[in-house]
N, C-alpha and C positions, 0 to 999 in steps of 0.2 A: 663545328656545331655545338660541342660541349662547352667551349669557351664562350660562345654567344649566349648559351642558356645560362651559364654561370653569371655572366655580366648582367643579364636581365634580372636574375634572382637577387643579386646584390643591389641593383638599382631599386627594385621593388621594396626590398627590406629597408633600405635607406629612406625611401620616401615614406613608408609606413611608420618607421621609428620617429622620423621627424614630426609627422603629424601628431602622433600620440604624445611625444615629448612636449610639443607646443601646447596642446590642449591641457596636459597635466600641469605644466608650469603656470599657465594662465589660471587654472582652477585652484591651485594651492598657494599662490602668493597673494599678498594683500595689496600689491601695487596695481593702480588703475592702468588699464590697457587702452590702446588706440589701434585703429585699423591701419596697417601699413599699406601705402599705395605703391604702385610700381615705380613711380618717380622717386619716392623715398628709398626704395630698395636699391635703385641705381646709385643714388647719392651715398648711401651707406657703403655700398660695394666699392666705391671709389676712394674711401678713406684709407690713407696710408698710415700704418702704425710704425713709428720710428724704431721702437725696441719692443718686440713682442714679449720678452721676458720681464721687462721692467715697467712697461706702460700698461698698468692694470686698471687704471681709471683716468679718463681724460675726456675733454669735450672737443668736438670738431664738426664744423659745418652744420650747426644746429642740432647735433646729436651728442648724447652722453654714451660712452662705451665703458662698461663696468665688467671686469672679469667675472665670469659665471661662478658664483659660490666661492670666489677667491681661489679657484683651482689653478694649479700649475698646468703646463702643457701636458697633454697625453703624448707619450713618446713610444715610437715603434721602430724596431730595427729588424728588417727583413733579411732573408738569406742572400739578397743581392748586396748586402753591406751598406745600404743606404738608410739613414735614419730619417724618419718622417715624424712630423709633429702636428697636433691639432690644438688650436687655442680657441676657447669659447668665450664670447662676450655677450652680456645682455645689452640691448640697445634701448635707449630712452630718448624722448624729445627734450631739448634744453628748455623750451618755452614753458612746458607744463609738467615735465618729468613723467610723462606717461610712457609705459612700456610698449615698444613696437614689436620686438621679437629677439632673435639671436643672430649673432655673427660668428660663423665658424671659419677659422683661417687655417688652411693647410700649408705646411712648409716642408719643402724638400731640402734637407740640409746640405746635400751634395751640390745642387745647382743654385741653392738659396732662392728658388722660385717660391712665391706665395700665391695661393689661390683662395679668394674669399667666397664664401657661400652665405648669402643673407637669407635667413629663415624667418618668414613672417609669423606673427603671433596667430593664435587660433582664429581671431576675427579679421585677419589680413584679407585685403582685397584679392579676388580671384586672379586678377592679372599678375599680382605680386607672387602668388603661389605658382602660377604658370612659369614665371621668369625663373623662380628657384628650381623647379623641375627641369627646365631647359638647361640650367647650369649643371645640374647633376648629370644629365645625359651627355651634353655636348662638351662640357669642360672636364667633368669627373672621369669620363671613360677614356680620355686621352692621356691621363697620367697614371701609369701603373702604380697600384698600391693606394691610390687616393680613395677610391670608393670603399674599399674594405676598411680602411682606418676610420673614415667618417661614419660608416655604418656602425662600427664597433663603439665609437664614442657616444653616438646618439642613443644606441641601444643600451649602453652601460648607464648613461644618465637616466634613461627612462626606467630601467630596473631599479636604480637607486631611489627614485621618487616613489615607485610602487611599493618598495620595502620600507618606506617611512623615513627616508634620508633627507637630502636637501629639499628645502621648500615644504617641509612637513606641516608647518602650521603658519598662521598669520604672524605669530610672534617671530618665527624664523625667517620670514620674508622681509625684504626691505620695502618700506613705504616710500612714496614718491618724495616726501619732504626730506628724507635722509640723504638725498644727493646734493643738497645745497648747504654745505658747512661753511658759513661765511660771516664776514663782518662788514659794517658800514664803511663807505669810502674814507671817512675821517677818523676811523679807528687808529689810535697811535701805536705804532710798532716800536719797541725799544731796540735801538741799533747797538752794535757791539761796542761803540764808544760811549754809550750811555745817553746819547741824544735820542730823540724820537722822530719818526717820520710817518705821515699818513699812509695807511696800507695801500691806498690807490697810487702812491708814488714809489712804492717798493718794486724793484725789478729783480728778475732772475739773476743770480750771481751776487746780489747784495749780501753783506755780512751783518746779521742781526744777533742779538743776544738770545742764545738758546738755553735750554735747561736739560740736563741729563738726569732723568728720574732714578736711574740705578745708583749713581754716585751722589745724587742730591746736590749737584754743583752747577753753577751757571757756566756757560761756555759759548764762545763765539761760534756761530753756525751759518753755513751758506744757504741761501734761498735757492732751491732747485726748481721751483715752479710757482707761478702765480695764476690762480683761476679767477675768472670773473663770471658773474651771472646777472642777467638783466631781466626784470619782469615788471609788470604793472604795480604789483603790491607785494613786497617781501617784509614780513613782520619780524621784528627783533625783540627778543626777550631780554630781561636784565636782572642782575643781582647787585645788591649794595653790600659793600664789604667794610669792615673796620677791624683794626688790630685790637687785641685784648685790652691794651692799656689806653685805648681811645674810647672804650665803652663807658657810658655814664654810670655813676655810682647809685643813682636813684632808681625808681621803678620804670623809667622810660626804657623802651626796647631798642631805640634807634641810636646810631653812633653820632658823635659830635661832628665828625668830618667824614661823611660816607663817600665811598669810592664806587662809582658805577661801572660795571662791566656789562656790555651788551653785545649780543650776537644772535644768529638764528638759534632757535631753541635746541636744535640737535647738535650744535657744535660741541666737541668734547673739551672738557677742562680737567685739570688735575685737582682732585680733592684728597682729603686725608684718608678717605676710603678707597682711593684709586680713581680710575678714569670714569667720568660720568658726563652725560649730555647736560648742557647748561640749563635746559628747561626742566630737568629732573632734580636739580639742586634745591634743597630745602633750607629754610632759615635755621641757623644753628650749625650748619655744616662748615667745614674749613676748606678754603682755597689758599693758594700760595701767591704772595705778593713780593715784589722786589724791594729790598731795602738798600738804597744807594749808600747809606752811611757804612754799612757792613759788607756791601757788595755780595749779598746773599739773599735768599728768600726766607720769608717767615709766614707763619700761618695767620690768615685773616678770617674772621668769622663772618658768615653771611647773616645779615640782620634784616634783610627784606628781599623779596623777589616779586617780579611782575612778568607775566607771560606775554605782554604786548606793550613795549615801551613806545615804539614808533614804527613807521613803515618807510622803507626806502625802495628805490627802483633798481639800484645796482649794488651788488655786494662782492666782496673779495675774500680770497682764501690763499694762504701760503703753504707750500710744501718745503720742509727744511731737512737738512741732513741729520739733525739731532732728534727730530720728531716733536719738538716743543719749542715755543717761542713766547714772547711777552706782548700782550695787548693791554694798554693802559697799565703797564708794569705788573700785570697779573699773568701767571703761567697758563697758557692754553696749549692744546695738543693738536698735532696734525690730524686730519679727518680719519 
């Protein structure tokens, strides 16, 4: 009788904490949200994460999974000697990057079993919420330790939000456009041998010319992933660059041979002041460009910017071992 009562109390605590967390996240983030349907819940639940510790951001089946607040797994070691983990992901639609809810993944490290729990957002369809509650009861209660770990995690995150932590302000929340860090299909990627290849032709495992910001040295680096995103209208921003010795000596502000770098406005580039989104770069700032004659990078000054160069339907992004690569021979950073 006592065990049954305890199970009911844990179940109720988990359900309540989930609802409050969902409402709080929805209220405190600047991300547009959408109502999760039960069909979407089932599709998200079926997503298999290849490496829970490394796969913190990826797209699958029309959805974007992004590690919640970039948190590592919650780890619990009970008196039975079994280590249990909970991983949290925010879930967005690929089509319009609207937030749907959360995915909590429970892992038993002894059996390597994983059990996903899809948590609808505050505006989620009633049937989706019913499906989540069913999972709590019929899946959660069968695995010893699952309900208590999940309840703790959701309650802890809720307490953090209430105390002004994660998701505190609109500036702290991710906006929907921040999930598309990309380049046009014809963006030229500098390969390790100095040749260039359109980013749409680059494959995982290719060796490109990377850049180590710590040593300020160019280095061959392996492509570990290629992301693509398709939409009806994806706007590209642009900056025009020129080296100091190419700037004209008269009163004109433009370069004699401008070099255009274009990408989505939020894609990070390396400036003299550090990492910055392309759309935030201003005229007069310095980016870094590859000099084939010296096989090194040199500072190029931004002489012009434009928030909307053109629109494309498909964009591409690379993940590299070095964390930086060259587009149009200009240093750009992994997202």
